[in-house]
C-alpha positions in Angstrom: 27.6 2.6 8.0 26.1 2.7 4.4 26.4 5.4 2.0 23.0 7.3 2.2 21.3 6.3 -1.1 17.8 7.6 -0.6 15.1 7.0 -3.2 15.7 10.6 -4.4 19.3 9.7 -5.2 18.2 6.7 -7.0 15.6 8.6 -8.9 17.7 11.4 -9.9 21.4 10.1 -10.2 23.1 7.4 -11.9 26.8 6.4 -12.0 28.5 5.1 -14.9 32.0 5.3 -16.6 32.8 8.6 -18.1 33.4 9.2 -21.7 36.4 11.1 -21.7 35.0 14.4 -22.5 36.1 16.1 -19.3 39.6 14.6 -18.6 42.3 12.8 -20.4 41.5 9.7 -18.4 38.1 9.8 -16.6 36.8 7.4 -14.2 33.2 7.6 -12.9 30.6 10.1 -13.5 27.2 11.2 -12.2 24.4 11.8 -14.6 20.8 13.1 -14.0 18.1 10.5 -14.6 15.3 13.2 -14.5 15.2 16.9 -14.5 16.6 18.7 -11.4 15.6 22.3 -10.7 18.2 24.9 -9.6 18.4 24.8 -5.7 17.2 21.3 -5.4 19.2 19.0 -3.1 20.4 16.4 -5.6 21.4 13.9 -2.7 22.5 13.8 0.9 25.6 11.5 1.5 27.2 10.2 4.6 30.9 9.4 4.3 32.3 5.9 4.5 34.9 7.2 6.9 35.9 10.7 8.0 38.3 12.3 10.3 39.3 15.7 11.9 42.6 17.1 10.6 45.3 16.5 13.2 46.5 20.0 13.3 43.0 21.4 13.4 42.6 19.2 16.6 45.9 20.5 18.1 44.8 24.1 17.6 41.8 23.3 19.9 39.1 23.1 17.4 36.6 20.6 19.1 34.7 18.2 17.0 32.8 15.1 17.4 35.0 12.2 16.8 32.6 10.5 14.5 30.2 13.0 12.7 32.8 16.1 13.0 30.0 18.3 14.5 31.3 21.3 16.4 31.4 20.8 20.0 31.9 24.4 21.2 28.7 26.5 21.6 28.7 29.5 19.3 29.4 31.8 22.1 32.5 29.6 23.4 33.6 29.5 19.8 33.3 33.3 19.2 35.2 34.0 22.5 38.2 31.6 21.7 38.3 33.0 17.9 38.2 36.6 18.9 40.3 36.4 22.1 37.6 38.2 24.0 37.0 36.0 27.0 33.9 37.8 28.3 32.1 38.1 25.1 28.3 37.5 25.0 26.5 36.7 22.1 22.9 38.0 21.4 20.2 35.4 20.8 22.0 32.6 22.5 19.1 30.4 22.0 19.9 30.1 18.4 23.0 28.1 19.1 22.3 24.3 18.1 25.0 22.9 20.1 23.9 20.9 23.1 26.8 20.1 25.7 24.5 18.2 27.9 24.3 15.5 25.3 27.9 15.2 24.8 29.6 11.7 25.5 33.0 10.7 26.0 34.6 7.3 25.2 34.8 5.5 28.8 38.3 4.1 27.9 40.2 7.0 26.1 37.9 10.0 26.8 37.5 11.2 23.2 34.5 13.3 22.9 31.4 12.7 20.8 28.2 15.0 20.2 25.8 12.3 21.3 25.5 8.7 22.7 24.4 7.9 19.0 27.8 8.8 17.5 29.8 7.3 20.3 28.1 4.0 19.8 28.2 4.3 15.8 32.1 4.9 16.2 32.6 2.0 18.6 30.7 -0.3 16.3 32.5 0.9 13.0 36.1 1.3 14.0 36.9 3.0 17.4 37.4 -0.2 19.3 40.3 -1.1 17.0 41.9 2.4 17.5 40.9 3.2 21.1 44.0 4.1 23.0 42.5 3.7 26.4 44.8 5.1 29.2 47.5 5.6 26.6 45.7 8.5 25.1 48.3 11.0 26.2 51.2 8.5 25.7 53.6 9.9 22.9 55.2 6.4 22.6 51.9 4.6 21.7 52.3 3.5 18.0 49.1 5.6 16.9 50.5 8.6 18.6 53.8 8.2 16.8 51.8 7.8 13.6 49.9 11.1 14.3 53.1 12.9 15.2 54.9 12.0 12.1 52.0 13.0 10.0 51.8 16.4 11.7 55.6 16.8 11.3 55.3 16.1 7.6 52.0 17.8 6.6 51.7 21.3 7.8 48.4 23.4 7.7 46.4 23.9 5.7 45.8 20.2 5.5 44.2 18.5 2.6 44.0 14.9 3.9 44.6 12.9 7.0 46.6 9.8 7.8 43.6 9.0 10.1 41.2 8.4 7.2 43.5 5.6 6.2 43.7 4.4 9.9 39.9 4.3 10.2 39.8 2.5 6.8 41.8 -0.4 8.3 40.1 -0.2 11.6 36.7 -0.5 9.7 37.9 -3.6 8.0 39.2 -5.1 11.2 35.9 -4.8 13.1 33.8 -5.8 10.3 32.0 -9.2 10.2 31.8 -8.8 6.4 35.2 -7.7 5.6 34.7 -8.3 1.9 31.9 -5.7 1.9 34.1 -3.0 3.0 37.0 -3.8 1.0 34.7 -3.7 -2.0 33.3 -0.3 -1.0 36.8 1.2 -0.7 38.0 -0.3 -4.0 35.3 1.7 -5.8 37.2 4.9 -5.4 39.3 5.7 -8.4 42.9 4.4 -8.6 45.8 6.0 -10.2 48.8 4.7 -12.2 52.1 4.1 -10.2 53.7 7.5 -11.6 50.5 9.5 -10.8 50.5 8.0 -7.2 54.1 9.3 -6.9 53.0 12.6 -7.9 50.3 12.8 -5.4 52.6 11.6 -2.7 54.9 14.3 -3.8 52.3 17.0 -3.7 51.1 16.0 -0.2 54.4 15.4 1.5 56.9 17.5 -0.2 60.5 17.3 -1.7 61.5 14.4 0.5 58.3 12.4 0.1 59.8 9.1 -0.8 61.5 8.7 2.5 58.6 10.2 4.4 56.3 7.7 2.8 58.6 4.8 4.0 58.5 6.3 7.6 54.6 6.5 7.4 54.3 3.1 6.1 56.4 1.7 8.9 54.6 3.4 11.6 51.3 2.6 10.0 52.1 -1.1 9.9 53.4 -1.2 13.3 50.0 0.5 14.7 47.5 -1.3 12.4 48.8 -4.3 10.6 46.1 -6.8 9.6 46.5 -10.0 7.6 43.1 -9.5 5.7 44.8 -6.0 4.4 48.3 -7.3 4.1 48.4 -5.5 0.5 47.7 -2.1 2.0 50.9 -2.6 3.8 53.1 -3.3 1.1 55.2 -0.3 -0.4 53.1 -0.3 -3.6 49.7 -0.9 -1.6 50.5 1.9 1.0 51.3 4.3 -1.8 48.0 3.4 -3.6 46.1 3.8 -0.4 47.7 7.2 0.3 47.1 8.4 -3.3 43.4 7.3 -3.0 42.8 9.1 0.1 44.8 12.1 -1.3 42.7 12.1 -4.4 39.3 11.5 -3.1 39.1 13.1 0.2 36.4 15.7 0.4 37.1 18.5 2.8 34.4 19.0 5.7 34.0 22.1 7.5 31.7 22.7 10.4 31.1 25.7 12.7 28.8 26.4 15.6 29.5 30.3 15.1 28.6 30.1 11.4 25.3 28.3 12.4 24.4 30.8 14.7 25.3 33.7 12.2 23.0 32.1 9.5 20.2 31.6 12.2 20.5 35.4 12.9 20.2 36.2 9.2 16.8 34.3 9.3 15.3 36.4 12.3 12.4 38.6 11.8 13.6 42.0 12.9 12.8 45.6 12.6 15.2 47.5 10.5 16.9 49.0 13.7 17.2 45.8 15.2 18.7 44.2 12.2 21.3 47.1 11.7 22.3 46.6 15.4 22.8 42.8 15.0 24.6 43.0 11.7 27.0 45.7 13.2 27.6 43.3 16.0 28.4 40.5 13.5 30.7 42.4 11.4 32.6 43.7 14.4 32.9 40.1 15.7 34.4 39.1 12.3 36.9 41.8 12.4 38.0 40.8 15.9 38.2 37.2 14.6 40.2 38.2 11.5 42.7 40.2 13.9 43.0 37.3 16.3 42.8 34.1 14.6 42.7 34.9 10.7 40.5 32.9 8.2 40.8 29.4 10.1 37.2 29.7 11.4 36.0 26.1 11.1 36.3 22.6 12.7 38.0 20.9 9.6 38.5 17.4 8.3 38.1 15.2 5.4 35.9 12.2 4.6 35.5 9.6 1.7 32.0 10.0 -0.1 31.3 7.5 -2.5 28.8 9.2 -4.7 30.5 12.6 -4.4 33.9 11.3 -5.6 32.1 10.1 -8.7 31.4 13.8 -9.6 33.8 15.1 -12.3 35.2 18.6 -12.3 33.7 21.3 -14.6 34.8 25.0 -14.6 31.1 26.0 -14.9 29.7 23.5 -12.3 26.0 22.8 -12.0 26.2 21.4 -8.6 28.0 22.3 -5.2 28.6 20.6 -2.0 27.9 22.0 1.4 27.5 20.7 5.0 24.5 22.7 6.4 23.9 20.2 8.9 26.9 21.1 10.9 28.3 17.5 10.7 29.7 15.1 8.1 26.5 14.8 6.0 27.3 16.1 2.5 24.5 18.1 0.6 25.0 18.2 -3.1 22.9 21.0 -4.4 21.9 22.1 -7.9 23.6 25.6 -9.0 21.3 25.5 -12.1 18.7 23.5 -13.8 20.0 20.0 -15.0 18.4 18.3 -17.8 17.8 14.4 -17.8 21.0 12.8 -19.0 23.1 15.9 -18.2 26.4 15.3 -16.2 26.6 16.6 -12.7 29.8 18.5 -12.4 31.4 20.1 -9.4 34.4 22.5 -9.2 37.5 21.3 -7.8 38.6 25.0 -7.7 37.4 27.8 -5.5 35.5 30.9 -6.8 38.5 32.9 -7.5 40.3 30.2 -9.4 37.3 29.5 -11.7 37.2 33.2 -12.8 40.8 32.9 -13.8 42.3 32.3 -17.4 41.9 28.8 -19.0 45.7 28.7 -18.9 45.9 29.3 -15.1 42.9 26.9 -14.3 44.7 24.1 -16.3 48.1 24.7 -14.3 46.1 24.5 -11.1 44.2 21.2 -12.1 47.4 19.7 -13.7 49.4 20.3 -10.4 46.9 19.4 -8.0 44.8 16.9 -9.7 46.8 15.5 -12.6 44.3 16.0 -15.5 43.6 18.4 -18.1 40.1 19.9 -18.2 38.0 20.0 -21.5 34.5 21.2 -19.9 32.4 23.4 -22.1 34.1 26.6 -20.5 37.5 25.4 -21.4 36.4 24.2 -24.8 35.0 27.7 -25.5 38.1 29.4 -24.4 40.6 27.4 -26.5 41.4 30.2 -28.7 42.0 32.9 -26.2 45.6 34.1 -25.5 47.3 32.4 -22.3 47.5 34.9 -19.5 50.1 34.1 -17.2 49.6 33.4 -13.6 51.8 36.3 -12.3 49.7 38.7 -14.3 46.5 37.2 -12.6 47.9 37.0 -9.1 48.8 40.7 -9.4 45.3 41.6 -10.5 43.7 39.3 -7.8 45.9 40.8 -5.1 44.3 44.3 -5.9 40.9 42.9 -5.7 41.4 41.1 -2.5 41.5 43.9 -0.2 38.0 44.9 -1.5 36.6 41.3 -1.1 38.1 40.5 2.5 35.3 41.8 4.4 32.6 40.1 2.4 34.5 36.6 2.4 34.8 36.6 6.2 31.1 36.6 6.7 30.6 33.6 4.1 31.8 31.0 6.5 
């Protein structure tokens, strides 16, 4: 599976080494080759590998094992999330999930949204990972690896051991193993002390012992001579750091797709008011029953997207409008030729916080100090403590909660 490098991508984006303007130590960067207009799709990219979060799967969020497309119909999704088993959605024809096309692996019965995805997974990595009749066997080496990860990494998850497993399985199955090893090697590497910090962040206080346990289980389940360096203590830590640093969250939702399709309907004002009222109440019911975990969630390794550096005033943002693993990078503002394409590693609320607080979040989670134009312009501002800002945000959260719930 190759990264989707369309002519549009080549025409608009070039990757090269950064200059150090944005971080203390900066790796790759993406720069516009020609003018890009606000709202334009800069590129669409398919991940090298992706995987649903293990806790997400355990909580009955059903997603295609290959492309992460949500497998529940919008109505089934709404019923489960709201806890209302007889709920009926208006305009069911707007649901884009087609259960009649779903396919199971003949051996292990994991589900795919289509025969194409089932075949693509089998061709790339699934044959090396298929548990066959041992799918429910807790003593299978891969099952033990999954259980260990879940016991060490509680929700909300930010990465998955299965990304690493699929990287190994991809190389195992590949005829041109060097091609895939070269692709995976293009992701940013870290110094040993930074890798330890990332492991500590992902696994907690006992990370060193946990990392050893994971490596032992990983080796038992997946060892391959061609990748022996990935199974050494140093190599496994580097692989773990690579996935933790570069993994991009992926969210899919059949309910969200249905809501957006409803928004696009041509309705009378009375019909629109009735439909909006129904959707508002549905989200209130979902919030009461499930909270804000609305999506099928996982992560993937995207070669182009991973080259985008952070900016506190990003000119681009990633989304998944196809309800699968295809990442769409879109321009948030006009981008000039030669300008760097920057995305935000922070959410909207975090971006609005003071320079001091933004830097603390970025240092703690991504191990760099930002010097984007916004941070440079605020260098002389007084530092506002995190406690003060959290108190202010707590007061505003109640007002914003209802709006945020509809923005899935």
